C-alpha positions in Angstrom: 82.6 31.4 123.7 84.0 34.8 123.2 82.3 38.1 124.0 79.1 38.6 122.1 78.8 35.1 120.5 75.8 32.8 121.5 75.9 29.4 123.1 73.4 26.9 124.2 75.2 26.8 127.6 74.0 23.3 128.3 75.6 21.6 131.3 77.5 18.3 130.9 75.9 15.3 132.8 79.0 14.9 135.1 79.0 18.6 136.0 75.1 18.4 136.5 75.6 15.4 138.8 78.2 17.3 140.9 75.9 20.4 141.2 73.0 18.3 142.2 75.0 16.5 144.9 76.1 19.7 146.3 72.7 21.4 146.4 71.3 18.3 148.1 73.7 19.0 151.0 73.0 22.7 151.4 70.6 23.7 154.2 67.5 25.4 152.7 65.5 26.2 155.8 65.9 29.2 158.4 68.5 29.0 161.1 67.0 30.2 164.4 68.4 29.4 167.7 70.7 26.7 166.5 67.8 24.8 164.7 67.1 24.6 161.0 63.4 25.3 160.7 61.0 26.0 157.9 59.4 29.4 157.6 56.3 29.8 159.8 54.1 30.3 156.8 55.5 27.3 155.0 56.4 29.6 152.0 59.5 29.0 150.0 61.2 30.9 147.1 63.2 29.9 144.1 66.9 30.5 143.6 67.7 30.8 140.0 71.0 30.1 138.1 71.7 33.3 136.1 73.6 31.5 133.3 70.6 29.4 132.3 67.5 30.8 134.1 66.9 27.4 135.6 65.8 27.0 139.3 68.5 25.5 141.4 66.5 24.9 144.5 63.9 26.7 146.7 64.6 28.2 150.2 62.4 28.9 153.2 60.9 32.4 152.9 61.1 34.0 156.3 58.1 35.9 157.6 57.8 38.8 160.2 57.4 36.2 162.8 60.4 34.3 161.8 62.5 37.5 162.0 61.2 38.1 165.5 62.2 34.6 166.5 65.6 35.1 165.2 66.1 38.3 167.1 64.7 36.5 170.3 67.4 33.9 169.8 70.1 36.5 169.2 69.1 38.3 172.5 68.9 35.1 174.5 72.4 34.2 173.4 73.8 37.7 173.9 74.8 37.7 177.5 76.7 34.3 177.5 78.5 35.0 174.2 79.5 38.5 175.3 81.0 36.9 178.5 82.8 34.2 176.5 86.5 34.5 176.9 88.1 36.4 173.9 90.4 33.6 173.4 87.6 31.1 173.1 85.9 33.4 170.6 89.1 33.6 168.6 89.5 29.8 168.5 86.0 29.4 167.2 86.7 32.0 164.4 89.9 30.2 163.7 88.2 27.0 163.2 85.6 28.6 161.0 88.5 29.9 158.9 90.0 26.4 158.5 86.7 24.9 157.8 85.9 27.5 155.0 89.2 26.9 153.4 88.7 23.1 153.6 85.3 23.5 151.7 86.7 25.9 149.1 85.4 23.9 146.3 81.9 23.5 147.5 81.5 27.1 148.4 83.1 28.3 145.1 80.8 26.1 143.1 77.6 27.2 145.0 78.6 31.0 144.6 79.1 30.3 140.7 75.8 28.6 140.5 73.6 31.2 142.3 75.6 34.4 141.4 77.2 33.5 138.1 80.9 34.4 138.5 83.6 32.1 137.1 84.9 29.4 139.4 88.3 31.0 139.4 86.7 34.2 140.7 84.7 32.2 143.3 87.6 30.5 144.6 89.2 33.9 145.0 86.3 35.0 147.0 86.6 32.1 149.2 90.2 33.0 150.0 89.3 36.6 150.5 86.2 35.9 152.6 88.1 33.3 154.8 90.7 36.0 155.6 88.0 38.1 157.4 87.5 35.1 159.8 91.3 34.8 160.4 91.9 38.5 160.8 88.8 38.7 163.2 90.3 35.8 165.2 93.4 37.7 165.6 91.7 40.9 166.7 89.4 39.1 169.2 92.1 39.1 171.9 93.3 42.7 171.2 90.3 44.7 172.2 91.8 47.0 174.9 90.6 49.9 177.1 92.8 52.2 179.1 93.4 53.2 182.7 95.0 56.6 183.6 95.0 59.4 186.1 92.8 62.4 185.3 94.8 65.4 184.5 93.9 67.1 187.8 94.9 64.0 189.7 91.5 63.8 191.5 90.0 60.8 189.6 91.2 57.7 187.7 89.8 57.3 184.2 88.7 53.8 183.2 87.7 53.2 179.6 86.2 49.8 178.7 85.2 48.4 175.3 82.0 46.2 175.4 80.1 44.4 172.7 77.4 46.5 171.2 74.9 43.7 171.5 72.5 41.9 169.0 73.2 43.1 165.4 71.1 42.8 162.1 73.4 42.2 159.2 72.0 42.6 155.7 74.3 41.4 152.8 74.2 41.8 149.0 74.0 39.2 146.3 77.3 40.0 144.5 79.9 38.8 147.2 77.6 36.3 149.0 80.4 34.8 151.2 82.9 37.7 151.7 80.1 40.1 152.8 78.8 37.7 155.4 82.3 37.0 156.7 83.3 40.7 156.7 80.3 41.5 159.0 80.0 38.2 161.0 83.7 37.8 161.8 84.2 41.1 163.7 80.7 40.9 165.2 81.5 37.5 166.7 85.1 38.7 167.6 83.6 41.6 169.6 81.2 39.4 171.4 77.9 40.3 169.6 75.3 37.8 168.3 73.8 38.4 164.9 70.6 38.0 162.6 71.8 37.6 159.1 69.5 38.5 156.2 71.2 37.5 153.0 70.1 38.7 149.5 67.2 36.7 148.1 69.2 36.3 144.9 72.0 34.4 146.5 71.1 32.9 150.0 72.5 29.5 149.4 76.2 30.4 150.2 75.1 32.1 153.4 73.2 29.1 154.5 76.1 26.7 154.0 78.4 29.1 155.6 76.1 29.2 158.5 76.3 25.4 158.7 80.1 25.7 158.7 80.0 28.1 161.5 77.8 25.6 163.6 80.3 22.9 162.7 83.1 25.2 164.0 81.4 25.5 167.4 79.4 28.7 167.3 77.0 28.4 170.0 73.2 28.2 169.2 71.6 31.6 168.7 74.9 33.4 168.2 74.2 33.3 164.4 70.8 33.2 162.9 69.9 33.3 159.2 66.6 34.6 157.7 66.5 34.6 154.0 63.3 36.2 152.6 61.8 37.9 149.6 59.9 40.5 151.6 62.9 42.3 153.2 61.4 45.4 154.2 58.5 43.5 156.0 61.0 41.3 158.0 63.7 43.8 158.8 61.4 46.9 159.5 60.1 45.5 162.9 63.7 44.3 163.8 65.1 47.7 163.3 62.2 49.2 165.4 63.0 46.7 168.2 64.8 48.4 171.1 66.7 45.1 171.8 68.5 45.4 168.5 71.7 47.4 168.9 73.3 47.6 165.6 72.5 47.5 161.8 75.1 46.8 159.2 74.1 47.0 155.5 75.8 46.6 152.2 73.9 47.5 149.2 72.6 50.5 147.2 72.5 54.0 148.4 68.7 54.3 147.7 68.0 51.3 150.2 70.6 52.5 152.6 68.9 55.8 153.0 65.6 54.2 153.8 67.2 52.0 156.4 69.0 55.0 158.0 65.5 56.8 158.3 64.2 53.7 160.1 67.2 53.4 162.2 67.0 57.0 163.3 63.9 56.5 165.4 65.7 54.3 167.9 69.0 56.0 167.4 70.4 52.7 166.3 74.1 52.4 165.6 74.6 51.8 162.0 77.3 50.8 159.4 76.5 51.6 155.6 78.5 50.4 152.8 76.6 51.8 149.9 76.9 52.6 146.1 80.0 53.6 144.2 81.0 55.5 141.1 84.6 54.7 140.9 86.9 56.9 138.7 90.0 55.4 137.2 92.6 58.1 136.3 95.3 57.5 133.8 97.9 60.3 133.7 100.3 60.9 130.7 103.2 59.6 132.8 101.5 56.3 133.7 102.9 52.9 132.8 100.3 51.9 130.2 100.9 48.2 130.5 100.2 48.4 134.1 97.3 50.7 133.7 95.6 48.4 131.2 96.2 45.4 133.5 94.8 47.3 136.6 91.8 48.4 134.5 91.1 44.8 133.6 91.0 43.9 137.3 89.2 47.0 138.5 86.5 46.8 135.7 85.9 43.0 135.1 86.4 41.6 138.6 83.1 40.0 139.5 81.9 40.9 135.9 81.8 44.6 136.9 79.2 43.8 139.5 81.0 45.3 142.5 80.7 48.6 144.3 84.4 48.9 143.8 84.4 48.4 140.1 86.0 51.1 138.0 82.9 53.0 136.7 84.5 56.1 134.7 87.8 55.9 133.0 89.4 59.4 132.8 92.5 59.2 130.6 94.9 61.9 129.6 94.4 63.0 126.0 98.1 62.3 125.2 97.7 58.6 125.8 94.0 58.1 125.5 93.9 56.5 122.1 96.6 54.0 122.9 95.1 53.0 126.2 91.6 52.7 124.8 92.9 50.5 121.9 94.9 48.2 124.3 91.9 47.9 126.8 89.5 47.1 124.0 91.8 44.4 122.6 92.0 42.8 126.0 88.3 43.2 126.9 87.2 41.9 123.5 89.3 38.8 124.0 87.6 37.9 127.3 85.9 34.5 127.5 82.2 34.9 128.3 80.5 31.7 129.5 78.7 29.9 132.3 81.1 30.1 135.3 81.7 26.4 135.5 83.0 26.2 132.0 86.8 25.8 131.3 88.5 29.0 130.9 85.5 31.1 131.9 86.4 34.7 132.8 83.1 36.7 132.7 79.8 35.1 133.5 76.2 36.3 133.4 74.8 39.3 135.1 72.6 38.5 138.1 69.2 38.9 136.3 67.3 40.4 133.4 66.8 43.7 135.3 70.4 44.0 135.9 71.2 43.3 132.3 68.6 45.8 130.9 69.9 48.5 133.0 73.5 47.9 131.6 72.1 47.9 128.1 70.1 51.1 128.8 73.2 52.8 130.0 75.4 51.9 127.0 72.5 52.7 124.5 72.2 56.3 126.2 75.9 56.8 125.7 75.9 55.7 122.1 73.0 57.9 121.3 75.0 60.9 122.7 78.0 60.1 120.4 80.1 57.5 122.2 81.9 55.0 120.1 81.8 51.3 120.7 85.3 49.8 120.5 84.2 46.3 121.5 81.0 44.8 122.8 78.0 46.9 123.3 75.2 44.4 123.2 73.5 41.5 125.0 74.7 37.9 124.3 72.0 35.9 122.8 70.9 32.7 124.2 69.9 31.5 127.7 71.0 33.5 130.8 71.7 37.1 131.5 74.9 37.7 129.5 76.2 41.0 128.4 79.3 41.4 126.2 82.2 43.1 127.9 82.3 46.7 126.4 84.6 49.5 125.9 83.4 52.9 124.8 85.5 55.8 123.6 84.7 59.5 123.3 81.9 59.3 125.9 80.2 62.7 126.3 79.8 64.3 129.7 76.2 64.1 130.7 76.0 60.4 129.7 74.1 58.5 132.3 76.8 55.8 132.7 79.1 58.6 134.0 76.6 59.4 136.8 75.0 56.0 137.6 76.7 52.8 139.0 76.9 50.6 136.0 77.2 47.3 137.8 78.2 45.5 134.6 81.3 44.9 132.3 81.3 48.4 130.6 84.3 50.7 130.5 83.4 54.2 129.3 86.5 56.4 128.4 86.7 60.1 128.8 89.8 62.3 128.1 91.3 65.0 130.1 94.1 67.6 129.7 95.2 68.6 133.2 95.4 67.2 136.7 93.1 69.8 138.0 90.5 68.7 135.3 91.0 65.1 136.2 90.4 65.7 139.9 87.3 67.7 139.1 85.9 65.0 137.0 86.6 62.3 139.6 85.1 64.4 142.3 82.0 65.2 140.3 79.7 62.6 141.9 77.6 62.2 145.0 79.5 58.9 145.6 83.0 58.4 147.2 83.8 54.8 147.8 87.0 54.1 145.9 89.1 55.6 143.2 92.0 54.4 141.2 95.0 56.3 139.7 98.0 55.5 137.5 100.9 57.8 137.4 104.6 57.7 137.5 104.9 60.8 139.9 105.2 60.3 143.7 104.4 64.0 144.2 101.1 63.6 142.2 100.2 60.4 144.0 100.5 62.2 147.3 98.5 65.3 145.9 95.7 62.8 144.8 95.5 61.4 148.4 94.7 64.8 149.6 92.6 66.0 146.6 90.2 63.1 145.8 87.0 62.8 147.7 87.0 59.0 148.4 87.2 56.6 151.3 89.8 54.5 149.4 92.3 54.9 146.8 94.3 52.5 144.5 97.6 54.0 143.4 99.0 52.1 140.5 96.9 49.0 141.5 93.5 47.9 140.4 92.6 45.9 143.5 92.6 47.3 147.0 90.4 45.2 149.1 92.1 43.7 152.1 90.8 42.3 155.3 93.5 44.1 157.2 92.5 47.5 155.7 89.5 49.7 156.6 86.9 49.4 153.8 84.3 52.1 153.4 83.4 55.3 151.7 82.6 59.2 152.0 79.6 61.3 150.9 76.6 58.9 149.8 78.8 55.9 149.6 78.3 55.2 153.2 79.2 55.4 157.0 81.7 53.4 159.0 84.4 50.9 158.0 84.7 47.2 157.7 88.0 45.3 158.0 91.3 46.5 159.6 91.4 47.5 163.2 88.5 49.9 162.6 86.2 47.0 161.6 85.9 45.5 165.1 85.4 48.9 166.6 82.1 49.1 164.7 80.8 46.4 167.0 82.0 47.8 170.3 80.6 50.5 172.7 82.9 52.6 174.9 82.2 52.9 178.6 84.0 55.3 180.7 84.1 55.0 184.5 85.3 57.9 186.8 86.9 56.4 189.8 87.7 58.4 193.0 91.4 59.1 193.7 92.6 55.9 195.3 95.2 58.1 197.2 92.6 60.5 198.5 
């Protein structure tokens, strides 16, 4: 179907059989100390297909006791894993990379079923997520310290990098494989053990990935997985446990702030990748064909359900009408359907709560005078679909310019000068990523210095790369994932002062 049209979205029998076969082979218990075990309470929770609303399967619902058991296992395995030769850790991660690539179709279909994105996008996530394992495997043998004489010559300075220790990793639902590999890869490369708490909406991909890690030779207790519906109850005691040495979280700023407050009591080391409100700047000298193509990628990747998604489009008045028309034509032609259907480009939003928020933000903007160029409504029928949308003449003060949309909606605002564009882009408490299209090298360099952001895409709509440091400033978070900086988040620095050996 095209955007805005209804569909029964029934699943063909052959496809249904393939899905049932895959689901039957996915672990649905907790992984604790190398064993797949039911929740101690016996409770389970349902995982839903957002394209139909049907239940895919049920998963063990971890309790406080299960979380404690997982941390016990991670603590017990820490010393041995930390002493494991870097080359051996690297080989385990390299085998995991190969295994993930080999199971691309299974992992992609599983992500599409529980999260909703198209199979093409899910395959792209498998490729992207696997690269974090390969990058981490290459980094594992390059962790280095240093040895040098003190400036006064009276001592020698020895600097050693050591694994932080057991880590709690909390991942979101929108990239269920890549967010797990982006955290687990460097943690294991550094010699840390982990407890993974995946999002309740999409636990299946993490559970299958954990099985892949087992098969690749990750020792028992090094990776433990505790899906649950009462996240705060389970993670709170873990964060308060002095044996836990690091917390890494990807999710909303509101939840991140609460976790930081909890972590403060134990001065727990943290990495926080939080919300975004990415500006997308189009200057009068931009290549409009490239800008529209970049906008499609930056806005509609993952159906707009990404912290890196372009949230606010600021376009120079001289090209705003042309850009908006072209973008609306492209967005209006997007194929909206269940992700398994042929030609699917945009799938459903994750749930009704998410769809209602998107609808409320659009309705607010329209009530203030914004014009709908395409979309602007829910898609009727089963599932949580919302038509990809472009809005023009969006007034300042509209909620969707201040809040993270997390859906396929592109609001366009015009500007007259570079100073105005920069001021609009920086007018947010967030600072994860920004995008800018311009033909001027000098302006590009000025934007690097002027924009308050952790990442900047210049004349490109996709910037995420395992070899680059991912993270934001202001209320978009702390720390970096990926690049050389990523493994450093899982290492402590020890300095030893040694008496002058010539003394």
